[in-house]
Each structure stands twice: as C-alpha cells, then as structure tokens.
N, CA, C and O atoms as a GROMACS GRO file, in nm:
protein
  220
    1MET      N    1  -0.444  -0.990   0.792
    1MET     CA    2  -0.594  -1.038   0.784
    1MET      C    3  -0.657  -1.078   0.960
    1MET      O    4  -0.730  -1.170   0.997
    2LYS      N    5  -0.603  -0.983   1.027
    2LYS     CA    6  -0.724  -0.951   1.205
    2LYS      C    7  -0.800  -0.924   1.143
    2LYS      O    8  -0.900  -0.991   1.121
    3ALA      N    9  -0.758  -0.756   1.070
    3ALA     CA   10  -0.861  -0.686   1.047
    3ALA      C   11  -0.978  -0.728   0.912
    3ALA      O   12  -1.060  -0.645   0.872
    4VAL      N   13  -0.969  -0.871   0.853
    4VAL     CA   14  -1.091  -0.885   0.800
    4VAL      C   15  -1.147  -0.992   0.905
    4VAL      O   16  -1.269  -0.982   0.923
    5GLU      N   17  -1.098  -1.070   0.961
    5GLU     CA   18  -1.143  -1.152   1.097
    5GLU      C   19  -1.226  -1.036   1.138
    5GLU      O   20  -1.331  -1.038   1.074
    6GLN      N   21  -1.220  -0.929   1.225
    6GLN     CA   22  -1.255  -0.832   1.298
    6GLN      C   23  -1.357  -0.766   1.215
    6GLN      O   24  -1.430  -0.692   1.280
    7GLY      N   25  -1.385  -0.771   1.076
    7GLY     CA   26  -1.471  -0.713   1.043
    7GLY      C   27  -1.460  -0.554   1.026
    7GLY      O   28  -1.555  -0.481   1.055
    8LYS      N   29  -1.318  -0.496   0.970
    8LYS     CA   30  -1.256  -0.394   0.931
    8LYS      C   31  -1.254  -0.357   0.822
    8LYS      O   32  -1.281  -0.244   0.780
    9VAL      N   33  -1.222  -0.441   0.770
    9VAL     CA   34  -1.175  -0.420   0.619
    9VAL      C   35  -1.284  -0.555   0.552
    9VAL      O   36  -1.329  -0.629   0.639
   10CYS      N   37  -1.327  -0.588   0.400
   10CYS     CA   38  -1.329  -0.674   0.365
   10CYS      C   39  -1.244  -0.734   0.308
   10CYS      O   40  -1.137  -0.679   0.286
   11LYS      N   41  -1.272  -0.892   0.259
   11LYS     CA   42  -1.158  -0.972   0.217
   11LYS      C   43  -1.114  -0.905   0.078
   11LYS      O   44  -0.995  -0.920   0.051
   12GLU      N   45  -1.200  -0.827  -0.026
   12GLU     CA   46  -1.183  -0.817  -0.174
   12GLU      C   47  -1.088  -0.634  -0.128
   12GLU      O   48  -1.010  -0.593  -0.214
   13ASP      N   49  -1.099  -0.580  -0.047
   13ASP     CA   50  -1.030  -0.407   0.003
   13ASP      C   51  -0.904  -0.450  -0.063
   13ASP      O   52  -0.875  -0.569  -0.073
   14VAL      N   53  -0.808  -0.324  -0.123
   14VAL     CA   54  -0.707  -0.294  -0.128
   14VAL      C   55  -0.667  -0.209  -0.039
   14VAL      O   56  -0.726  -0.109   0.003
   15ILE      N   57  -0.525  -0.269   0.000
   15ILE     CA   58  -0.475  -0.168   0.138
   15ILE      C   59  -0.391  -0.151   0.078
   15ILE      O   60  -0.362  -0.228  -0.014
   16LEU      N   61  -0.311  -0.031   0.112
   16LEU     CA   62  -0.204   0.073   0.048
   16LEU      C   63  -0.098   0.034   0.192
   16LEU      O   64  -0.104   0.094   0.300
   17LEU      N   65  -0.004  -0.079   0.158
   17LEU     CA   66   0.124  -0.056   0.233
   17LEU      C   67   0.249   0.016   0.267
   17LEU      O   68   0.356  -0.040   0.242
   18ASN      N   69   0.248   0.160   0.333
   18ASN     CA   70   0.353   0.229   0.340
   18ASN      C   71   0.467   0.192   0.451
   18ASN      O   72   0.455   0.249   0.559
   19VAL      N   73   0.575   0.104   0.436
   19VAL     CA   74   0.661   0.093   0.495
   19VAL      C   75   0.810   0.195   0.454
   19VAL      O   76   0.922   0.160   0.492
   20SER      N   77   0.790   0.298   0.387
   20SER     CA   78   0.889   0.413   0.395
   20SER      C   79   0.933   0.491   0.508
   20SER      O   80   0.867   0.548   0.594
   21GLY      N   81   1.082   0.482   0.487
   21GLY     CA   82   1.150   0.469   0.616
   21GLY      C   83   1.220   0.395   0.745
   21GLY      O   84   1.317   0.422   0.815
   22GLY      N   85   1.104   0.265   0.740
   22GLY     CA   86   1.173   0.182   0.792
   22GLY      C   87   1.193   0.072   0.739
   22GLY      O   88   1.154  -0.017   0.814
   23TYR      N   89   1.240   0.029   0.636
   23TYR     CA   90   1.271  -0.034   0.574
   23TYR      C   91   1.410  -0.133   0.632
   23TYR      O   92   1.416  -0.255   0.647
   24LYS      N   93   1.520  -0.019   0.657
   24LYS     CA   94   1.615  -0.147   0.715
   24LYS      C   95   1.603  -0.166   0.840
   24LYS      O   96   1.678  -0.251   0.887
   25ARG      N   97   1.494  -0.088   0.944
   25ARG     CA   98   1.497  -0.188   1.037
   25ARG      C   99   1.411  -0.297   1.072
   25ARG      O  100   1.402  -0.358   1.178
   26ILE      N  101   1.345  -0.311   0.956
   26ILE     CA  102   1.191  -0.433   0.947
   26ILE      C  103   1.282  -0.536   0.910
   26ILE      O  104   1.268  -0.650   0.956
   27ALA      N  105   1.388  -0.503   0.819
   27ALA     CA  106   1.433  -0.570   0.701
   27ALA      C  107   1.514  -0.694   0.840
   27ALA      O  108   1.510  -0.817   0.831
   28GLU      N  109   1.552  -0.648   0.909
   28GLU     CA  110   1.651  -0.691   1.002
   28GLU      C  111   1.586  -0.774   1.090
   28GLU      O  112   1.658  -0.845   1.160
   29ASP      N  113   1.450  -0.784   1.104
   29ASP     CA  114   1.386  -0.892   1.190
   29ASP      C  115   1.299  -0.987   1.063
   29ASP      O  116   1.292  -1.108   1.085
   30TYR      N  117   1.240  -0.941   0.946
   30TYR     CA  118   1.198  -1.021   0.896
   30TYR      C  119   1.260  -1.013   0.726
   30TYR      O  120   1.341  -0.927   0.692
   31GLY      N  121   1.206  -1.117   0.632
   31GLY     CA  122   1.338  -1.141   0.516
   31GLY      C  123   1.180  -1.080   0.441
   31GLY      O  124   1.060  -1.110   0.436
   32LEU      N  125   1.276  -0.974   0.390
   32LEU     CA  126   1.154  -0.902   0.304
   32LEU      C  127   1.171  -0.876   0.170
   32LEU      O  128   1.292  -0.858   0.156
   33CYS      N  129   1.104  -0.862   0.039
   33CYS     CA  130   1.190  -0.888  -0.077
   33CYS      C  131   1.048  -0.714  -0.154
   33CYS      O  132   0.928  -0.689  -0.146
   34ARG      N  133   1.227  -0.621  -0.245
   34ARG     CA  134   1.096  -0.474  -0.276
   34ARG      C  135   1.043  -0.531  -0.409
   34ARG      O  136   1.106  -0.612  -0.477
   35ILE      N  137   0.953  -0.494  -0.433
   35ILE     CA  138   0.869  -0.500  -0.504
   35ILE      C  139   0.815  -0.360  -0.540
   35ILE      O  140   0.792  -0.267  -0.463
   36LYS      N  141   0.791  -0.369  -0.737
   36LYS     CA  142   0.805  -0.230  -0.828
   36LYS      C  143   0.631  -0.181  -0.795
   36LYS      O  144   0.533  -0.253  -0.810
   37PRO      N  145   0.633  -0.087  -0.764
   37PRO     CA  146   0.478  -0.011  -0.699
   37PRO      C  147   0.419  -0.007  -0.887
   37PRO      O  148   0.478   0.030  -0.989
   38SER      N  149   0.302  -0.053  -0.868
   38SER     CA  150   0.221  -0.084  -0.996
   38SER      C  151   0.159   0.132  -1.009
   38SER      O  152   0.086   0.174  -1.099
   39PHE      N  153   0.188   0.176  -0.950
   39PHE     CA  154   0.147   0.340  -0.971
   39PHE      C  155   0.186   0.386  -0.891
   39PHE      O  156   0.186   0.339  -0.777
   40GLY      N  157   0.265   0.570  -0.951
   40GLY     CA  158   0.288   0.603  -0.818
   40GLY      C  159   0.169   0.760  -0.817
   40GLY      O  160   0.081   0.765  -0.903
   41VAL      N  161   0.182   0.870  -0.715
   41VAL     CA  162   0.145   0.984  -0.688
   41VAL      C  163   0.192   1.089  -0.643
   41VAL      O  164   0.255   1.091  -0.537
   42SER      N  165   0.169   1.206  -0.723
   42SER     CA  166   0.238   1.359  -0.659
   42SER      C  167   0.109   1.428  -0.619
   42SER      O  168  -0.005   1.389  -0.641
   43LEU      N  169   0.144   1.531  -0.561
   43LEU     CA  170   0.029   1.615  -0.530
   43LEU      C  171   0.017   1.682  -0.622
   43LEU      O  172  -0.089   1.743  -0.614
   44ASP      N  173   0.090   1.713  -0.739
   44ASP     CA  174  -0.017   1.801  -0.831
   44ASP      C  175  -0.094   1.688  -0.914
   44ASP      O  176  -0.196   1.737  -0.962
   45ILE      N  177  -0.084   1.590  -0.938
   45ILE     CA  178  -0.148   1.499  -0.994
   45ILE      C  179  -0.356   1.520  -0.942
   45ILE      O  180  -0.392   1.510  -0.824
   46PRO      N  181  -0.455   1.548  -1.056
   46PRO     CA  182  -0.580   1.611  -0.965
   46PRO      C  183  -0.632   1.482  -0.928
   46PRO      O  184  -0.554   1.391  -0.956
   47LEU      N  185  -0.720   1.454  -0.885
   47LEU     CA  186  -0.764   1.362  -0.778
   47LEU      C  187  -0.868   1.224  -0.911
   47LEU      O  188  -0.866   1.101  -0.925
   48ASP      N  189  -0.934   1.324  -0.970
   48ASP     CA  190  -1.033   1.249  -1.090
   48ASP      C  191  -0.951   1.169  -1.131
   48ASP      O  192  -0.974   1.048  -1.123
   49GLU      N  193  -0.792   1.236  -1.203
   49GLU     CA  194  -0.676   1.180  -1.290
   49GLU      C  195  -0.681   1.026  -1.267
   49GLU      O  196  -0.710   0.945  -1.354
   50ILE      N  197  -0.636   0.984  -1.079
   50ILE     CA  198  -0.559   0.922  -1.073
   50ILE      C  199  -0.700   0.821  -1.022
   50ILE      O  200  -0.690   0.708  -0.976
   51GLN      N  201  -0.803   0.881  -1.039
   51GLN     CA  202  -0.939   0.745  -0.976
   51GLN      C  203  -0.943   0.666  -1.116
   51GLN      O  204  -0.956   0.545  -1.130
   52ARG      N  205  -0.928   0.772  -1.226
   52ARG     CA  206  -0.942   0.741  -1.401
   52ARG      C  207  -0.847   0.619  -1.438
   52ARG      O  208  -0.862   0.517  -1.506
   53GLU      N  209  -0.726   0.683  -1.351
   53GLU     CA  210  -0.633   0.579  -1.413
   53GLU      C  211  -0.615   0.464  -1.336
   53GLU      O  212  -0.563   0.367  -1.390
   54CYS      N  213  -0.664   0.458  -1.169
   54CYS     CA  214  -0.635   0.360  -1.085
   54CYS      C  215  -0.833   0.233  -1.079
   54CYS      O  216  -0.859   0.123  -1.032
   55LEU      N  217  -0.888   0.304  -1.130
   55LEU     CA  218  -1.006   0.255  -1.102
   55LEU      C  219  -1.132   0.210  -1.253
   55LEU      O  220  -1.243   0.164  -1.229
   0.00000   0.00000   0.00000
C-alpha cells in the first residue's frame, strides 16, 4: 500500500509476492493462510507462451 501511496506502482498493477523459504519464520509473527497459485512457470516455458496464458 505504501508503494501505491508513493506512486511507485499503480493501484491496478499485479504484484507477484514471493515468500519462499521464509514461510515458517514469518508465520511465527503473523497469521498466514496458504493459497493455491493460479499459474506456475518453469525455465523451459517460452516467454510468449507465458504471456498468452496470463494476459
């Protein structure tokens, strides 16, 4: 929210949140709930294919 207020990102922008590796530590301080990813990628998928699927 601060980034929107500071004009660093637009309110409509989509932000990818990566909390891999730190889940256990952050869960100690905050109530977290796991959600299922809507889309996954790997290095062998061409960028144009990812764009077709996501945009």
